[in-house]
N, C-alpha and C positions, 0 to 999 in steps of 0.2 A: 489441515488443512480447508477450510473450504471452499467450495465452487466459485466461480463468478456466480451471481443472480443468486445466490444465497440470501436468507435473510441477514438483516442486516448487523441483527443482536448477533449471530453467527461470526460474521467479519468483526463487530467490536472487540469482541473475545480473543482470536486469535492476534488481531493488531494489536492488542495489551499485551501479546508474549512478547513485544520488542518496542522495548523502550527508548523514540527515538531523539527523548530530550535526552537522559542518562549517556546517549553513544553519541550525539552529534551535540549536544547543548539547547538549549530552546529558540535561539535566535537562529542558527544557522540549519535547524530542522524545518522553522517556518519560512525559512526561505529557500531553501530546495522545496520544498512543499508546494509552495503559492509558485517557485517558478516551473515548476512540472507541470502543474494541472495547467499555467499557461498557454504552457510547449505543445500540453496533449488535445488543447482547444485549438490551436495555431495546425497543427501539422500531426495528431496523433501520434507524436513521438512520446518516450518512455524514457525514464535513467534504466539504464542498461546492468549495474550492478546492483546485487541482492542486498547489500545496509541501506542503499540509497532509496529501494523501492518501497523496504521495509518501514523504512520514516515516513515516507508518504504517506502509506497504507496508514501508520500509526496517528500522521498531523491528520488524514479525513477522517479518520475517528475519535478524533479528537473536539475536529472543526464542531462535526453533527450533536455527537452529545451537548457539547456547551449550548448550542443552538435550540435544542431539545427536539432536535426532530429527524426525519431522517434522509439522505440526500435526494434531491427534487432529480429529476433524469440525467441531467446532462453530468451532474456530479455522480451521478449513477453509475452509468456510460464509464466515467475517471476510474472509481473504484473498480469496480468489473477488471476492466484493464491491469489494472496495477494487480490483482489476483492470479490474472493469466500471467502475465509475465513472471511474478513472482515462482509461482509454479515451473513456468520454462527456465526461468534461471538457477533452480535448483536441481532441478533433474540434469540441466547442461553442467552442476559442478558437480553432482554427485559422482564415487567411482561404482565401476560395476553397474550400471541402468539403477542401480538403488539410492532412490531418493532419499535427500538430505534430511534431516531432523528443523523443523521451522518452528517447533515449541518450545 
């Protein structure tokens, strides 16, 4: 798993290890991701469950690949926050303090 502030290429590679469209469906994934990004912009809140976080990261990777550029500063702060929360949730869900495999 890449650290926050990792090159965006590394983040995209990791994000694509979880197919949010397959898990949630395209429309539900997009709705979740857009609502989560708006909430983060308002009050820095993020989803708590790992699948939602991974779906949001997947969608952000897709968003910026489709736009054919890297995220702007505000979006990059959101992506970095997603990565940090994913790492926190994976650690909290692991047994014996050993991190869960994320890819």
